[in-house]
KEGUPA-9610 format. One record per residue (C-alpha): residue in three letters; x, y, z. Coordinates in steps of 0.25 Angstrom, whole numbers, padded with zeros to 4 digits, always signed. Each point is the difference from the previous one (the first is absolute). Example, Ala and Ser with C-alpha at 12.3 -4.5 7.8 and 13.67 -1.06 7.14 Angstrom:
# KEGUPA-9610
Ala+0049-0018+0031 Ser+0006+0014-0002 
# end
This chain:
# KEGUPA-9610
Unk-0045-0172+0004 Unk+0001-0009-0012 Unk-0011-0002-0010 Unk-0005-0012-0007 Unk-0003+0009-0011 Unk+0014+0004-0005 Unk+0003+0008-0013 Unk+0013-0010-0003 Unk-0008-0006-0011 Unk-0004+0014-0006 Unk+0009+0007-0010 Unk+0010+0008+0006 Unk+0001+0015-0002 Unk+0014+0001-0003 Unk+0011-0012-0003 Unk+0012+0006+0001 Unk+0011-0012-0001 Unk-0002-0012+0008 Unk-0012-0003+0009 Unk-0002-0006+0014 Unk-0007-0013+0002 Unk-0014+0001+0003 Unk+0001-0006+0014 Unk+0010-0003+0010 Unk-0001-0013+0008 Unk+0002-0001+0015 Unk+0013-0009-0002 Unk+0007+0011-0008 Unk-0004+0011+0009 Unk+0005-0008+0012 Unk+0014-0002-0008 Unk+0003+0014+0000 Unk+0001+0000+0015 Unk+0012-0010-0001 Unk+0008+0009-0010 Unk+0007+0008+0012 Unk+0001-0001+0014 Unk+0003+0014+0002 Unk-0009+0006+0012 Unk-0009+0010-0007 Unk+0000+0015+0004 Unk-0013+0007+0006 Unk-0009+0005-0011 Unk-0004+0008-0007 Unk+0009+0012+0001 Unk+0008+0008-0010 Unk+0016+0000+0004 Unk+0005+0008-0010 Unk-0005+0012-0009 Unk+0012+0007-0004 Unk+0006+0007-0011 Unk+0008-0006-0011 Unk+0012+0009-0006 Unk+0010-0010-0005 Unk-0008-0010-0006 Unk-0001-0004-0015 Unk-0015+0005-0006 Unk-0010-0011-0003 Unk-0013+0000-0006 Unk-0014-0006+0000 Unk+0002-0002-0014 Unk+0012-0001-0009 Unk+0004+0014-0001 Unk+0011+0007+0009 Unk-0003+0010+0012 Unk+0008+0007+0008 Unk+0001-0002+0015 Unk-0005+0009+0012 Unk+0012+0009+0001 Unk+0001+0004-0016 Unk-0014-0001-0004 Unk-0001+0016+0000 Unk+0014+0002-0007 Unk+0001-0011-0010 Unk+0011+0002-0009 Unk-0003-0007-0014 Unk+0013+0006-0007 Unk+0013-0008+0000 Unk+0010+0004+0009 Unk+0010+0004-0012 Unk-0011+0010-0005 Unk+0005+0015+0001 Unk-0005+0008+0012 Unk-0005+0011-0009 Unk-0007-0009-0010 Unk-0013+0005-0006 Unk-0009-0004+0011 Unk+0010+0002+0013 Unk-0008+0012+0005 Unk-0002+0002+0015 Unk-0010-0011+0006 Unk-0013+0006+0005 Unk-0004-0006+0014 Unk-0010-0011-0002 Unk-0011-0001+0008 Unk-0001-0013+0009 Unk-0014-0005+0001 Unk-0005-0003+0014 Unk-0005-0014-0005 Unk+0000-0013+0008 Unk+0012-0008-0004 Unk+0015+0000-0005 Unk+0006-0001-0015 Unk+0003-0013-0001 Unk+0014-0006+0001 Unk+0007-0013-0004 Unk+0004-0010+0011 Unk+0012-0004-0007 Unk+0008+0010+0007 Unk-0001+0003+0016 Unk-0014-0001+0007 Unk-0004+0012+0005 Unk+0006+0004+0013 Unk-0006-0006+0013 Unk-0008+0008+0010 Unk+0012+0003+0008 Unk+0007+0006-0010 Unk-0010+0010-0004 Unk-0006+0003+0013 Unk+0000+0014+0006 Unk+0010+0004+0011 Unk-0011+0003+0009 Unk-0003-0004+0013 Unk-0014-0004-0005 Unk-0003-0011-0011 Unk-0013+0004-0004 Unk+0005+0003-0014 Unk+0006-0014-0001 Unk-0007-0010-0011 Unk-0009-0010+0006 Unk+0011-0007+0009 Unk-0003-0009+0011 Unk-0004+0010+0010 Unk-0013+0005-0010 Unk-0003-0014-0003 Unk-0005-0002+0014 Unk-0007+0013-0001 Unk-0007-0005-0013 Unk-0003-0014+0008 Unk-0007+0008+0010 Unk-0008+0009-0010 Unk-0004-0012-0007 Unk-0005-0007+0013 Unk-0008+0013+0003 Unk-0006+0000-0014 Unk-0006-0015+0002 Unk-0006+0005+0014 Unk-0005+0012-0007 Unk-0007-0009-0012 Unk-0006-0010+0011 Unk-0005+0012+0008 Unk-0006+0007-0012 Unk-0007-0013-0004 Unk-0005-0003+0013 Unk-0006+0014+0002 Unk-0007+0000-0014 Unk-0005-0015+0003 Unk-0006+0005+0013 Unk-0006+0013-0005 Unk-0007-0007-0012 Unk-0015-0004+0002 Unk-0004-0014-0003 Unk-0009+0000-0013 Unk-0007-0011-0009 Unk+0009-0007-0010 Unk-0002+0003-0014 Unk+0008-0005-0012 Unk+0006+0012-0005 Unk+0009-0003-0012 Unk+0010+0011+0000 Unk+0000+0005+0014 Unk+0014+0000+0005 Unk+0004-0007+0013 Unk+0010+0008+0004 Unk-0009+0007+0012 Unk-0004-0014+0005 Unk+0009-0005+0011 Unk+0011-0009-0006 Unk-0004-0013+0007 Unk-0014+0001-0009 Unk+0008-0002-0011 Unk+0006-0012+0003 Unk-0008-0009-0009 Unk+0005+0008-0012 Unk+0011-0004-0008 Unk+0008+0012-0007 Unk+0003-0001-0014 Unk+0016-0003-0005 Unk+0005+0013-0004 Unk-0013+0007+0003 Unk-0008-0006-0012 Unk-0011-0011+0002 Unk-0006-0009-0010 Unk-0010+0010-0006 Unk+0010+0011-0001 Unk-0006+0008+0011 Unk+0007+0007+0013 Unk-0007-0006+0011 Unk-0012+0009-0003 Unk+0008+0013+0002 Unk-0001+0011-0010 Unk+0012+0006-0006 Unk+0003+0014+0006 Unk-0004+0012-0009 Unk+0011+0007-0007 Unk+0002+0014-0001 Unk-0004+0000-0015 Unk+0014+0006-0004 Unk+0000-0007-0012 Unk-0006+0005-0013 Unk-0017-0002-0004 Unk-0002-0014+0005 Unk-0011-0008+0006 Unk-0002+0001+0015 Unk-0003-0013+0009 Unk-0013+0002+0007 Unk+0001+0004+0014 Unk-0004-0009+0013 Unk-0012+0002+0007 Unk+0001+0012+0010 Unk-0002-0010+0012 Unk+0013-0007-0003 Unk+0007+0013-0002 Unk-0003+0006+0013 Unk+0006-0013+0006 Unk+0012+0003-0007 Unk+0002+0014+0003 Unk-0004-0001+0015 Unk+0013+0003+0007 Unk+0006+0015+0004 Unk-0008+0006+0012 Unk+0001+0014-0005 Unk-0006+0013+0004 Unk-0015+0001-0005 Unk-0005+0012-0006 Unk-0015+0007+0002 Unk-0009-0007-0010 Unk-0004+0013-0006 Unk+0014+0004-0004 Unk+0004-0012-0006 Unk-0012-0001-0009 Unk+0003+0014-0005 Unk+0014-0002-0002 Unk-0004-0014-0008 Unk-0011+0005-0008 Unk+0006+0015-0003 Unk-0001+0002-0016 Unk+0010+0010-0006 Unk-0007+0014-0002 Unk-0009-0002+0012 Unk+0011+0004+0010 Unk+0007+0013+0004 Unk+0015+0003-0002 Unk+0001-0002+0015 Unk-0006-0014-0001 Unk+0009-0005-0011 Unk+0012+0003+0009 Unk-0006-0006+0012 Unk+0006-0014+0003 Unk-0005-0012-0004 Unk+0000-0011+0011 Unk-0003-0012-0008 Unk+0005-0008+0012 Unk-0012+0004+0007 Unk-0010-0001-0011 Unk-0010-0011-0002 Unk+0005-0012-0007 Unk-0005-0001-0015 Unk-0008-0011-0004 Unk+0006-0002-0013 Unk+0015+0003+0002 Unk+0003-0002-0015 Unk-0006+0012-0003 Unk+0012+0010+0001 Unk-0007+0013-0003 Unk-0013+0006-0005 Unk+0005+0014-0006 Unk+0013+0002-0005 Unk+0005+0014-0007 Unk+0016+0002-0003 Unk+0007+0008-0011 Unk+0008-0011-0006 Unk+0015+0000+0000 Unk+0012+0008-0003 Unk+0009-0002-0012 Unk+0013+0002+0001 Unk+0006+0012-0008 Unk+0004-0002-0016 Unk+0014-0002-0003 Unk+0009+0013-0003 Unk+0010-0003-0012 Unk+0014+0002+0003 Unk+0007+0012-0006 Unk+0006-0002-0013 Unk+0014+0001+0005 Unk-0002-0012+0008 Unk+0000-0014-0006 Unk+0002-0014+0002 Unk+0014-0005-0005 Unk+0002-0013-0007 Unk+0014-0005-0003 Unk+0004+0015+0000 Unk-0010+0005-0008 Unk-0012+0010+0005 Unk-0012-0005-0004 Unk-0014+0006-0004 Unk-0013-0009+0006 Unk-0014+0001-0001 Unk-0007+0006+0012 Unk-0005-0015+0007 Unk+0014-0005-0002 Unk+0007+0012+0006 Unk-0010+0000+0012 Unk+0005-0015+0002 Unk+0015+0003-0001 Unk-0001+0012+0009 Unk-0007-0010+0010 Unk+0013-0008+0001 Unk+0009+0012-0002 Unk-0007+0008+0012 Unk+0004-0012+0010 Unk+0014-0003-0003 Unk+0004+0004+0014 Unk-0008-0012+0004 Unk+0011-0012-0003 Unk-0008-0010+0007 Unk-0009-0001-0012 Unk+0006+0007-0011 Unk+0012-0009+0000 Unk-0009-0013+0003 Unk+0002-0009-0013 Unk-0015-0003+0000 Unk-0004+0014+0002 Unk+0009+0004-0012 Unk-0005-0013-0008 Unk-0015+0004+0002 Unk+0001+0015-0002 Unk+0008-0002-0013 Unk-0011-0010-0005 Unk-0011+0010+0002 Unk+0009+0012-0005 Unk+0004-0007-0013 Unk-0016-0005-0002 Unk-0004+0015+0001 Unk+0011+0004-0009 Unk-0004-0010-0011 Unk-0016+0005+0003 Unk+0004+0015-0001 Unk+0010+0001-0011 Unk+0013-0003+0006 Unk+0010+0010+0003 Unk+0008+0009-0010 Unk+0014+0009+0000 Unk-0001+0015-0001 Unk+0001-0002-0015 Unk-0013-0009+0001 Unk+0008-0013-0004 Unk-0007-0012+0007 Unk+0009-0005+0012 Unk-0003-0015+0003 Unk+0001-0001+0016 Unk+0003-0016+0003 Unk+0009+0000+0012 Unk-0003+0006+0013 Unk+0015+0002+0004 Unk+0002+0011-0010 Unk-0012+0009+0005 Unk+0005+0011+0008 Unk-0010+0007+0009 Unk+0010+0010+0007 Unk-0006+0014-0008 Unk-0015-0004+0004 Unk+0004-0004+0015 Unk+0008+0013+0001 Unk-0013+0009-0006 Unk-0009-0007+0011 Unk+0010+0001+0011 Unk+0003+0015-0003 Unk-0015+0002-0001 Unk-0003-0006+0013 Unk+0012+0008+0007 Unk-0006+0013-0005 Unk-0014-0004+0005 Unk+0006-0002+0013 Unk+0007+0013+0001 Unk-0013+0009-0003 Unk-0004+0009+0010 Unk-0010-0005+0010 Unk-0011+0010-0004 Unk+0001-0006-0014 Unk-0001-0014+0006 Unk-0012+0003+0008 Unk-0007+0006-0012 Unk+0003-0013-0007 Unk-0005-0008+0011 Unk-0013+0009+0002 Unk-0003-0002-0015 Unk+0003-0016+0001 Unk-0009-0001+0012 Unk-0011+0009-0007 Unk+0001-0010-0013 Unk-0001-0013+0011 Unk-0011+0006+0008 Unk-0012-0005-0008 Unk+0006-0014-0001 Unk+0003-0001+0016 Unk-0014-0004+0005 Unk-0013-0007-0004 Unk-0014-0001+0004 Unk-0003-0013+0006 Unk-0014-0001+0005 Unk+0000+0015+0003 Unk+0013-0001+0008 Unk+0013+0007-0004 Unk+0010-0011-0001 Unk+0014+0001-0005 Unk+0005-0007-0013 Unk+0013-0007+0002 Unk+0007+0000-0014 Unk-0007+0008-0009 Unk+0013+0003-0008 Unk+0001-0009-0014 Unk+0015-0005+0002 Unk+0009+0006-0010 Unk+0007-0007-0011 Unk+0014-0005+0003 Unk+0009-0012+0002 Unk-0006-0011+0008 Unk+0010-0003+0011 Unk-0006-0011+0008 Unk+0003-0006+0014 Unk+0012-0010+0002 Unk+0005-0006-0013 Unk-0013+0002-0009 Unk+0001-0006-0014 Unk-0007+0011-0006 Unk+0009+0012+0006 Unk+0003+0010-0009 Unk-0011-0002-0009 Unk-0008+0013-0005 Unk-0012+0003+0008 Unk-0009+0007-0010 Unk-0009+0012+0002 Unk-0014-0003+0004 Unk-0010+0006-0009 Unk-0015+0003+0004 Unk-0004-0010-0011 Unk+0006-0010+0011 Unk-0008+0004+0013 Unk-0013-0005+0004 Unk-0008+0010+0010 Unk-0008-0005+0011 Unk-0011+0010+0004 Unk-0013+0002+0006 Unk-0012-0001-0010 Unk-0005+0014+0003 Unk+0014+0006+0000 Unk+0006+0008-0010 Unk+0011-0008-0007 Unk+0012+0008+0000 Unk+0006+0005-0015 Unk+0013-0007-0004 Unk+0009+0009-0007 Unk-0002+0007-0012 Unk-0001-0009-0013 Unk+0000-0012+0008 Unk-0012-0010+0007 Unk-0001-0009+0012 Unk+0001-0016-0003 Unk-0012-0002+0008 Unk-0008+0007+0011 Unk-0008-0009+0009 Unk-0007+0000+0012 Unk+0004-0012+0009 Unk-0004+0003+0015 Unk+0006-0012+0004 Unk+0014+0005-0004 Unk+0008+0010+0008 Unk+0009+0004-0012 Unk-0002+0013-0006 Unk+0007-0002-0013 Unk+0008-0012-0006 Unk+0009-0003-0011 Unk+0010-0011-0005 Unk+0016+0002+0000 Unk+0008-0005-0012 Unk+0012-0005+0009 Unk-0008-0013+0007 Unk-0013+0002-0005 Unk-0005+0004+0014 Unk-0012+0009+0003 Unk+0003+0013+0008 Unk-0011+0006+0008 Unk-0003+0013+0006 Unk-0005-0003+0013 Unk-0004+0009+0013 Unk+0011+0005+0009 Unk+0005-0008+0012 Unk-0008+0010+0009 Unk-0014-0003-0007 Unk-0011-0007+0007 Unk+0002-0011-0011 Unk+0014-0004+0004 Unk-0003+0001+0015 Unk-0011-0009-0002 Unk+0009-0010-0007 Unk+0011+0001+0011 Unk-0011-0002+0011 Unk-0005-0012-0007 Unk+0015-0005-0002 Unk+0002+0001+0016 Unk-0013-0006+0004 Unk+0003-0012-0008 Unk+0012-0001+0007 Unk-0007+0002+0013 Unk-0010-0011-0004 Unk+0011-0009-0003 Unk+0002+0000+0016 Unk-0012-0010+0001 Unk+0006-0010-0010 Unk+0015+0000+0001 Unk+0001-0011+0012 Unk-0009-0009-0009 Unk+0008+0003-0013 Unk+0013-0003+0007 Unk-0005-0013+0006 Unk-0004-0004-0013 Unk+0012+0003-0008 Unk+0008-0007+0010 Unk-0008-0012-0001 Unk+0001+0001-0015 Unk+0015+0001+0000 Unk+0001-0016+0001 Unk-0012-0002-0010 Unk+0001-0012-0009 Unk-0004+0010-0012 Unk+0011+0007-0007 Unk-0009+0012-0003 Unk-0005+0001+0014 Unk+0013-0001+0006 Unk+0006+0011-0008 Unk-0011+0009+0003 Unk+0001-0002+0015 Unk+0016+0003-0002 Unk-0003+0013-0008 Unk-0011+0004+0010 Unk+0011-0002+0011 Unk+0010+0008-0007 Unk-0009+0011-0003 Unk-0006+0000+0013 Unk+0014-0001+0008 Unk+0009+0008-0009 Unk-0010+0010-0007 Unk+0005-0006-0014 Unk-0009+0006-0011 Unk-0009-0010-0008 Unk+0006+0001-0013 Unk-0006+0001-0014 Unk+0006-0005-0013 Unk+0007+0010-0009 Unk+0001+0001-0015 Unk+0015+0002+0001 Unk+0002+0005-0014 Unk-0008+0013+0004 Unk+0002+0000+0015 Unk+0011-0002+0010 Unk-0001-0013+0004 Unk-0003+0002+0016 Unk-0006-0011+0008 Unk-0006-0003+0014 Unk-0003-0013+0007 Unk-0009-0008-0010 Unk+0009+0003-0012 Unk+0013-0003+0008 Unk+0010-0008-0010 Unk+0010-0011+0005 Unk+0012+0011+0000 Unk-0007+0010+0009 Unk-0001-0010+0013 Unk+0013-0007+0005 Unk-0003-0009+0012 Unk+0012-0002+0011 Unk-0002-0011+0010 Unk-0007-0002+0009 Unk-0010+0010-0002 Unk+0006+0014-0006 Unk-0006+0005-0012 Unk+0007+0012-0009 Unk-0009+0008-0010 Unk+0006+0008-0010 Unk-0008+0005-0012 Unk-0005+0013-0006 Unk-0013+0004+0007 Unk-0010+0012-0002 Unk+0006+0011-0009 Unk+0013-0008-0003 Unk+0005+0003+0013 Unk+0008-0012+0006 Unk-0006-0010+0010 Unk+0011-0006+0009 Unk-0003-0006+0014 Unk+0005-0013+0006 Unk-0010-0006+0010 Unk-0002-0011+0009 Unk-0013-0008-0002 Unk-0008-0010+0005 Unk+0007-0014-0003 Unk-0013-0005-0007 Unk+0001+0012-0008 Unk+0014-0002-0004 Unk-0002-0014-0003 Unk-0012+0004-0010 Unk+0009+0010-0007 Unk+0011-0012-0001 Unk-0011-0008-0007 Unk-0004+0011-0009 Unk+0013+0001-0005 Unk+0003-0014-0001 Unk+0007-0005-0014 Unk-0003-0001-0011 Unk-0002+0015+0003 Unk+0010+0011-0004 Unk+0001+0014-0002 Unk-0011+0007-0006 Unk-0011-0011+0005 Unk-0010+0006+0009 Unk+0000-0003+0015 Unk-0015-0001+0002 Unk-0003-0005-0014 Unk-0014-0006+0006 Unk-0005+0014+0005 Unk-0005+0013-0005 Unk-0002+0014+0005 Unk-0015-0002-0004 Unk-0001-0013+0007 Unk+0007+0005+0012 Unk-0010+0011+0002 Unk-0012-0008-0003 Unk+0005-0009+0011 Unk+0001+0012+0009 Unk-0013+0005-0004 Unk-0007-0012+0006 Unk+0004+0004+0014 Unk-0004+0015-0001 Unk-0006+0008-0012 Unk+0009+0008-0008 Unk+0013-0006+0007 Unk+0012+0000-0009 Unk+0015-0002+0003 Unk+0003+0014+0001 Unk-0009+0002+0011 Unk+0009-0007+0009 Unk+0011+0010-0002 Unk-0010+0011+0004 Unk-0006-0009+0013 Unk+0015-0004+0005 Unk+0006+0014-0002 Unk-0012+0006+0008 Unk-0001-0011+0010 Unk+0013+0000+0002 Unk+0001+0015+0002 Unk-0012+0000+0010 Unk+0008-0010+0009 Unk+0013+0007+0000 Unk-0007+0013+0003 Unk-0008-0006+0011 Unk+0012-0004+0006 Unk+0007+0013+0000 Unk+0005+0006+0014 Unk+0000+0015-0003 Unk-0001+0006+0014 Unk+0008+0011+0003 Unk+0005+0000-0015 Unk+0003+0014-0008 Unk-0006+0003-0013 Unk+0011-0005-0008 Unk+0002-0013+0008 Unk-0015-0003-0003 Unk+0002+0004-0013 Unk+0012-0011-0002 Unk-0008-0011+0008 Unk-0011+0001-0011 Unk+0009+0000-0011 Unk+0008-0012+0006 Unk-0014-0008+0001 Unk-0002+0006-0016 Unk+0014-0006-0002 Unk-0004-0014+0004 Unk-0012+0000-0009 Unk+0009+0004-0012 Unk+0010-0010+0002 Unk-0012-0010+0002 Unk-0006+0004-0014 Unk+0014+0001-0007 Unk-0001+0015-0002 Unk+0014+0002-0004 Unk+0007+0011-0008 Unk+0014+0003-0004 Unk+0010+0009+0009 Unk-0002+0012-0008 Unk+0014+0007-0004 Unk-0003+0012+0008 Unk-0002-0008+0014 Unk+0014+0001+0004 Unk+0001+0014-0003 Unk-0015+0003+0006 Unk+0005-0008+0014 Unk+0014+0009-0001 Unk-0008+0013-0001 Unk-0010-0005+0012 Unk+0013-0004+0008 Unk+0007+0015-0003 Unk-0013+0005+0005 Unk+0001-0007+0013 Unk+0014+0004+0002 Unk-0004+0014-0003 Unk-0010-0001+0012 Unk+0011-0005+0008 Unk+0008+0011-0003 Unk-0010+0009+0003 Unk-0003-0006+0013 Unk+0015+0001+0004 Unk-0001+0015-0003 Unk-0011+0002+0008 Unk+0007-0007+0011 Unk+0011+0010-0001 Unk-0009+0012+0000 Unk-0005-0006+0013 Unk+0014+0002+0005 Unk+0000+0015-0005 Unk-0013+0003+0007 Unk+0005-0008+0014 Unk+0015-0005+0000 Unk-0005-0007+0013 Unk-0008-0010-0008 Unk+0013-0007-0004 Unk+0002-0005+0015 Unk-0014-0002+0003 Unk-0003-0009-0014 Unk+0014-0007-0001 Unk+0011+0002-0011 Unk-0007-0013-0006 Unk-0012+0009-0004 Unk+0008+0011-0007 Unk+0009-0011-0008 Unk-0001+0001-0015 Unk-0007-0013-0007 Unk+0012-0009-0004 Unk-0007+0000-0015 Unk+0002+0015+0000 Unk+0016+0001-0005 Unk+0006+0013-0004 Unk+0000-0003-0015 Unk-0016-0002+0000 Unk-0002+0012+0009 Unk+0007+0009-0010 Unk-0008-0006-0011 Unk-0012+0000+0006 Unk+0002+0016+0004 Unk+0003+0003-0015 Unk-0013-0007-0004 Unk-0008+0008+0010 Unk+0006+0014-0005 Unk-0003-0005-0014 Unk-0015-0003+0003 Unk-0002+0012+0006 Unk+0006+0007-0012 Unk-0008-0008-0009 Unk-0013+0003+0007 Unk+0003+0015+0001 Unk+0002+0000-0016 Unk-0013-0008-0002 Unk-0009+0009+0009 Unk+0007+0012-0007 Unk-0004-0005-0014 Unk-0014-0004+0005 Unk-0002+0014+0005 Unk+0005+0007-0012 Unk-0009-0010-0010 Unk-0012+0004+0009 Unk+0004+0015-0001 Unk+0000-0002-0014 Unk-0012-0007-0003 Unk-0008+0011+0009 Unk+0007+0010-0008 Unk+0010+0006+0011 Unk+0014+0004-0002 Unk+0009-0011+0003 Unk+0010+0000+0012 Unk+0014+0003-0005 Unk+0012-0009+0002 Unk+0006+0008+0011 Unk-0012-0005+0008 Unk+0003-0014-0003 Unk+0015+0003+0005 Unk-0005+0006+0014 Unk-0010-0012+0001 Unk+0013-0010-0002 Unk+0007+0006+0012 Unk-0008-0009+0009 Unk+0007-0012-0006 Unk+0013+0008+0000 Unk-0002+0002+0016 Unk-0003-0015+0002 Unk+0012-0004-0007 Unk+0008+0010+0010 Unk-0006-0006+0012 Unk+0003-0015-0004 Unk+0015+0005-0002 Unk+0000+0007+0013 Unk-0006-0013+0008 Unk+0010-0009-0007 Unk+0011+0008+0005 Unk-0005+0003+0015 Unk-0007-0013+0002 Unk-0012+0009+0006 Unk-0013+0003-0005 Unk-0008+0013+0003 Unk-0015-0002+0005 Unk-0010+0003-0013 Unk-0013+0006+0001 Unk-0008+0011+0009 Unk+0003-0001+0015 Unk+0006-0014-0001 Unk-0002-0008+0013 Unk+0004-0014+0006 Unk-0014-0004-0002 Unk-0003+0005-0014 Unk+0013-0007-0005 Unk-0003-0013+0008 Unk-0013+0000-0006 Unk+0008+0001-0014 Unk+0009-0011+0003 Unk-0012-0010+0004 Unk-0008+0004-0013 Unk+0013-0003-0008 Unk+0001-0014+0006 Unk-0014-0002-0004 Unk+0002+0003-0014 Unk+0013-0009+0001 Unk-0008-0012+0004 Unk-0011+0003-0010 Unk+0011+0001-0011 Unk+0006-0014+0005 Unk-0013-0007+0000 Unk-0002+0004-0014 Unk+0014-0003-0004 Unk-0002-0014+0006 Unk-0014-0002-0007 Unk+0004+0005-0014 Unk+0012-0009+0001 Unk-0009-0011+0003 Unk-0009+0003-0011 Unk+0011+0001-0011 Unk-0004-0014-0006 Unk-0014+0000+0005 Unk-0011+0007-0007 Unk-0010+0005+0012 Unk-0009+0007-0009 Unk-0004-0012-0007 Unk-0006-0007+0010 Unk-0005+0012+0008 Unk-0009+0005-0012 Unk-0003-0013-0006 Unk-0001-0011+0010 Unk-0002+0004+0014 Unk-0014+0005+0002 Unk+0001+0016+0003 Unk-0010-0001+0012 Unk+0012-0008+0008 Unk+0009+0013-0003 Unk-0012+0009+0003 Unk-0003-0008+0015 Unk+0015+0001+0003 Unk+0001+0015-0003 Unk-0012+0003+0009 Unk+0005-0011+0012 Unk+0013+0006+0002 Unk-0002+0015-0005 Unk+0008+0001-0012 Unk-0005+0010-0011 Unk-0005-0009-0012 Unk+0008+0009-0008 Unk+0013-0008+0004 Unk-0005-0012-0006 Unk-0008+0005-0012 Unk+0004+0011-0010 Unk-0011+0010-0005 Unk-0003-0009-0011 Unk-0001-0013+0007 Unk-0009+0008+0011 Unk-0009+0003-0012 Unk+0000-0013-0005 Unk-0002-0007+0014 Unk-0010+0010+0004 Unk-0011-0011+0001 Unk+0009-0008+0011 Unk+0004+0013+0007 Unk-0016+0003+0002 Unk-0005-0012+0001 Unk+0007-0004+0012 Unk+0002+0014+0007 Unk-0011-0004+0011 Unk+0004-0014+0001 Unk+0011-0002+0010 Unk-0001-0015+0000 Unk+0000-0003-0015 Unk+0008-0013-0003 Unk+0005-0005-0013 
# end
């Protein structure tokens, strides 16, 4: 969709290195075809998306990064360093974030293993990356999308009544049949000569920034058109009116707790007004610092030193986390900490020895934090070892202190507040290789905090001796309190919880916007396919970027301040070194994505896209230069908004995830499947969507141990099944002739050594259970003021475990098993065997599912990108409890989805 109004002559937003020419001649484009005679592969499809273990680290900038296999246990010390050095403590387990991509690794070593090297040894290949089999599936899904788009537009066109033509300047043409817009030219990069966006108003934000002016809202008529989408159950008008207009103080306690069905309530005319009344109790500050005992000191060059309270607190931050070697042995972490620490020392009078003589702390290497670490470690261990009653009392006291802050009154309704606690001071860690890791996060004071509250509400009092920075009454903002943190200068907000109506409405709008994209996707794809050959370089770059975002779920990407932020990139900010081209049409992406997690993918693309990328990388471009040098994320989103109000690049991820999931679920054959099989079928669909969206994670250090434990549980059940079969012979010896010797044969996996080990485990497990039950009973007696039971009682109870050990010993000797239970019969034992077999099948499915998910983060796509109503419909259609897919927290978060389609058996995305 080329345009005469190109932005090529306008100043570029960024000029990193060499620029592409403003146009591409047809002869130059044609010449690209003669560079290779190799036959192009079908496109688009991801053919490899595996881990990198033995490659040298690479970065988006100049710093070094560890490969995926080593990112969680980076060793910053020289190999010659002694293991018992100052910081050589037990490494704390690092929590792995379920983010989208993987940690970056250089391409100089081996490439990631091919799909056949990383595939699971299963009958199914559902968990493999987007290989040739998935390519045809995606192609079919895209064809369906095109049909759906045409059907929706045709249906809307028929249902519209002809009206007299009026020249409405700001009216969008999104709701008109696409044929009616033929005469219009779309602006290059979404900007026309007058700087407008085809008359489409920008989407109103949630006002999550500090006090600012709001954009005027669109007329109610236009708004109604945009929001006309989901068929939801209508509530009685009177009830809806009461819920919307209800004022605080007018309702009784039971009305406050009544469910607010906002999805059934009438749409507001002015959607920018978020609330009319708002009451809350402010924020909860962290406890004050407790000074170290006088005998616990920081040591410098062998000398214990005295510090000011502020400097001692900062030294404690570092000392308390010595076991986190991933952080404290990081040179950047050390450098940033030491710079901040010495600055605080200079400001607070420095350090002195026991005699009061000044000690100049100039070298980090001479600092010894061991005494501080040992103090905090001992304190934590003592805290863990406290009696249960003491822990409960502390929790009750903490809950009591937090209770006033947990809820607010939002338009008279009781809504849960999400993050009401002010973050305590400490050392900043950051994600990935953040350049500011190790810097001191200062204590947030009331004087830094702005409170947002209703005009008639009582302003929460600040701590004694302090005052708030400001108090405002902005009913277009959804935050309750706000402050600016000192590390990156970003704003922190206290918002409502994930289960609140405000958050639910935000999620609802996000998925409805993705559903709206169904109408326009065919037109968008047709246009960007045409513009892949556009003469204008800006138009061609834009079309190529939209192709990559649509087909491979790349994020749009924004420029970063590399001195203050980890340099992560997306599609529009890709640099020369992030893309490798291999004839005839293979593209290898390798860069740091969101949260500094490595994005690696080797994909097959349309031949024209491959040619374009080669043009965008054409000399004199070199490493560090932008590939899309004539495109910014802002320009891209302005262009997309010309198709549909509020459409941005990120909507494609939600649309593709939800639409793909919808098609996969439709094609499922679930007849005569067990509950476990239905759950696995759903997870297989979820996995394909997660792979599409590149929601990857590193294989956790505990994965192998978990799989081994699961394997032992399966073997344990097989042993239990064999014992029941032997009990069958004990009850009726004729069963051997009736069922055959093979039926009673021991499973080959159950060798004698394993059986002995398992029997010992069962005996020890029995002893542990008895011991814990005895201690719990005695604790309850003590709390109730009763006399505790003597050790003799425990000894008598433990006799059960001793009897079990003797039974196993006898069975091993005689190779016979005595029937257990009251009145054992053949029917009862056969019923037990059948139940055990079902449990084995369930665990085997779980094991296959878990192993398939070891490098795929299902939760990210399920929570953020797949419309939750699809899961609810699947749950209802195949009679699977929703609890199997959504935890309690998610059921509360997606209550709107569960309730809005509970009576709609034919809901579709």
